[in-house]
C-alpha positions as CSV (number, residue, x, y, z in Angstrom):
1,M,151.6,125.7,58.2
2,S,155.3,125.1,58.7
3,Q,154.5,121.7,60.2
4,F,152.4,120.7,57.2
5,K,155.2,121.9,54.9
6,E,157.7,119.7,56.8
7,I,155.3,116.7,56.7
8,T,154.9,117.1,52.9
9,E,158.7,117.4,52.4
10,N,159.3,114.3,54.5
11,G,156.7,112.2,52.8
12,L,157.6,113.1,49.3
13,W,161.4,113.3,49.6
14,K,163.3,113.1,52.9
15,Q,161.5,110.1,54.3
16,N,160.0,108.7,51.2
17,P,158.9,105.1,52.0
18,G,160.0,103.7,48.7
19,V,163.6,105.0,48.2
20,V,164.6,106.2,51.7
21,Q,162.9,104.0,54.3
22,L,162.7,101.0,51.9
23,L,159.5,99.8,53.4
24,G,156.9,97.7,51.7
25,L,159.3,96.3,49.1
26,C,157.1,93.2,48.4
27,P,154.3,95.2,46.7
28,T,156.8,97.7,45.3
29,L,158.7,95.0,43.4
30,A,155.7,92.7,42.6
31,V,153.0,95.0,41.1
32,T,155.1,97.6,39.3
33,T,155.0,95.9,35.9
34,T,153.1,98.9,34.5
35,V,152.3,102.5,35.6
36,V,148.7,101.8,36.1
37,N,149.3,98.8,38.4
38,G,151.8,100.7,40.5
39,V,149.8,103.9,40.8
40,S,146.6,102.0,41.6
41,L,148.1,100.1,44.5
42,G,149.9,103.3,45.7
43,L,146.7,105.3,45.8
44,A,144.9,102.5,47.7
45,T,147.7,102.5,50.2
46,A,147.6,106.3,50.5
47,L,143.8,106.2,51.3
48,V,144.3,103.4,53.9
49,M,147.2,105.3,55.5
50,A,145.2,108.6,55.7
51,A,142.1,106.9,57.0
52,A,144.0,104.8,59.6
53,S,145.9,107.8,60.9
54,G,142.7,109.8,61.1
55,A,141.0,106.9,63.0
56,V,143.8,106.3,65.4
57,S,144.9,109.8,66.3
58,P,141.7,110.9,68.1
59,V,141.6,107.8,70.4
60,R,145.3,107.4,70.9
61,K,145.2,108.5,74.5
62,F,142.5,105.9,75.4
63,I,144.3,102.8,73.9
64,P,146.4,101.0,76.5
65,S,150.0,100.5,75.4
66,E,149.8,96.8,75.9
67,I,147.2,96.4,73.1
68,R,148.2,99.3,71.0
69,L,149.5,97.3,68.0
70,P,146.6,94.8,67.8
71,V,144.1,97.7,67.9
72,F,146.0,99.5,65.1
73,I,146.0,96.3,63.0
74,L,142.3,95.8,63.5
75,V,141.6,99.4,62.3
76,I,143.9,99.0,59.3
77,A,142.3,95.6,58.4
78,A,138.8,97.1,58.5
79,L,139.8,100.0,56.2
80,V,141.7,97.7,53.8
81,T,138.6,95.5,53.6
82,V,136.5,98.5,52.6
83,I,139.1,99.5,49.9
84,D,139.3,95.9,48.6
85,L,135.5,95.6,48.3
86,L,135.3,98.9,46.5
87,I,138.0,98.0,44.0
88,H,136.3,94.6,43.5
89,A,132.9,96.3,42.9
90,F,134.0,99.1,40.6
91,A,137.2,97.9,38.9
92,L,137.1,94.1,38.9
93,P,139.8,93.6,36.2
94,L,142.2,95.8,38.2
95,H,141.3,93.8,41.3
96,K,142.3,90.6,39.5
97,V,145.6,92.1,38.5
98,L,146.5,93.4,41.9
99,G,145.3,90.2,43.5
100,I,146.5,89.4,47.0
101,F,148.5,92.6,47.3
102,I,145.5,94.7,48.2
103,P,144.7,92.6,51.4
104,L,148.4,92.5,52.2
105,I,148.2,96.3,52.8
106,V,147.0,95.2,56.3
107,V,150.5,93.9,57.2
108,N,152.4,96.5,55.1
109,C,155.0,97.9,57.5
110,I,154.6,101.4,55.9
111,V,151.0,101.7,57.2
112,L,151.5,100.2,60.6
113,G,154.8,101.8,61.2
114,R,153.5,105.3,60.3
115,V,150.4,104.9,62.4
116,D,152.5,103.9,65.4
117,A,155.3,106.5,64.8
118,F,153.2,109.5,63.9
119,A,149.4,109.2,64.3
120,A,149.7,107.8,67.8
121,K,151.6,110.9,68.9
122,N,150.0,113.8,67.0
123,P,146.7,115.6,66.4
124,P,144.2,114.2,63.8
125,L,144.6,116.8,61.1
126,Q,148.4,116.5,60.9
127,S,148.1,112.7,61.2
128,I,145.7,112.4,58.3
129,W,148.0,114.6,56.1
130,D,151.1,112.7,57.1
131,G,149.5,109.3,56.2
132,F,148.2,110.6,52.9
133,I,151.5,112.3,51.9
134,M,153.5,109.2,52.9
135,G,151.2,107.2,50.7
136,I,151.5,109.7,47.8
137,G,155.3,109.5,48.2
138,L,155.1,105.7,47.8
139,T,152.7,106.2,44.8
140,V,155.2,108.3,43.0
141,V,157.9,105.7,43.5
142,L,155.5,102.9,42.3
143,G,154.5,105.0,39.3
144,L,158.1,105.8,38.3
145,L,159.2,102.2,38.7
146,G,156.2,100.9,36.8
147,G,156.9,103.4,34.0
148,I,160.6,102.4,33.8
149,R,159.7,98.7,33.6
150,E,156.8,99.2,31.2
151,V,158.8,101.3,28.8
152,L,161.8,98.9,28.8
153,G,159.7,95.7,28.9
154,R,156.9,96.7,26.5
155,G,157.8,100.0,24.9
156,T,154.5,101.5,26.0
157,L,153.1,103.7,28.8
158,F,149.6,103.5,30.5
159,S,148.7,100.1,29.1
160,G,145.9,98.6,31.1
161,L,144.3,102.0,31.9
162,D,141.0,100.5,31.1
163,L,141.4,98.1,34.1
164,A,141.1,101.1,36.4
165,L,138.9,103.5,34.5
166,G,136.7,101.3,32.3
167,P,136.6,100.0,28.7
168,S,136.4,103.5,27.2
169,F,140.1,104.0,28.1
170,E,141.2,100.7,26.4
171,H,142.9,102.5,23.5
172,V,144.6,105.2,25.7
173,V,148.1,103.8,25.4
174,I,151.3,105.7,24.5
175,T,153.7,103.8,22.3
176,V,157.1,105.1,23.3
177,I,159.1,102.7,21.2
178,P,157.3,101.7,17.9
179,E,157.7,98.1,16.8
180,Y,159.4,97.2,20.0
181,Q,160.0,93.5,20.6
182,G,160.2,93.9,24.4
183,F,162.9,93.3,27.0
184,L,162.0,90.4,29.2
185,L,164.3,91.2,32.0
186,A,162.5,94.5,32.8
187,A,159.2,92.6,33.2
188,L,160.6,90.0,35.5
189,P,161.5,90.4,39.2
190,P,165.2,91.2,38.5
191,G,164.0,94.2,36.5
192,A,162.1,95.5,39.5
193,F,165.3,95.3,41.7
194,L,167.4,97.0,39.0
195,G,164.7,99.7,38.5
196,L,164.4,100.4,42.2
197,A,168.2,100.6,42.5
198,M,168.2,103.2,39.8
199,L,165.6,105.3,41.7
200,I,167.5,105.0,45.0
201,A,170.7,106.0,43.2
202,A,169.1,109.0,41.6
203,H,167.6,110.1,45.0
204,N,171.0,109.7,46.7
205,W,172.8,111.6,43.9
206,A,170.3,114.5,44.2
207,E,170.7,114.6,48.0
208,Q,174.5,114.6,47.7
209,R,174.4,117.3,45.1
210,K,172.2,119.4,47.4
211,T,174.6,118.9,50.3
212,N,177.6,119.8,48.2
213,K,175.9,123.1,47.1
214,K,175.4,124.1,50.8
215,A,179.1,124.0,51.5
216,T,181.9,125.5,49.5
217,P,185.7,125.4,50.3
218,S,187.2,128.7,51.6
219,A,190.7,130.0,51.0
220,D,192.1,128.1,53.9
221,G,190.6,124.8,52.8
222,S,187.8,124.8,55.4
223,L,184.1,124.5,54.5
224,K,181.8,127.5,54.8
225,P,178.1,127.8,53.9
226,A,177.3,128.8,50.3
227,H,175.5,132.1,49.7
């Protein structure tokens, strides 16, 4: 259980792909115009990562090192194709919004890097959990970044929820700033860079604050652990 706890902490905080490893920045910056877009792509990535890790881990000892990466890419490509077809079948409007970024999960360095770094060296159960949690960590970042940009750019939250869940959710939109005229910068690519910078700064600030709490100055000026 301690290993699963460590995997969870790494995926959600210590090694978060979005604000620590800074991997997969292309979809992170491109699709996070709303919460719905960001979370949808993040969940799709999480499912692919979990499935790819679960598929690679059991056969890791039978794959020659010379062809390891091509085999991993083939596995990931097959899984992404399945996810892409499912979204196309059951959420066509969302599929049109996310566009090319669903197939691009195949070459997302988050997925391939994690499969090679963790799943290729660990048992299946831990590998599946690691892939899923890393994907959820990315989903949280995409959702937060999408929320920041949507509120600043449109003054709303959860707009476009009907794209993912159907026409019955068309009116499920939270108006955060009534009669808001919008802030174009937040909706454009520079807004994505600024929003991500804010999240990275917040994460680093929290880490620094946590580190400072662990050490307090003693009477002679040296540092000692805080009790």
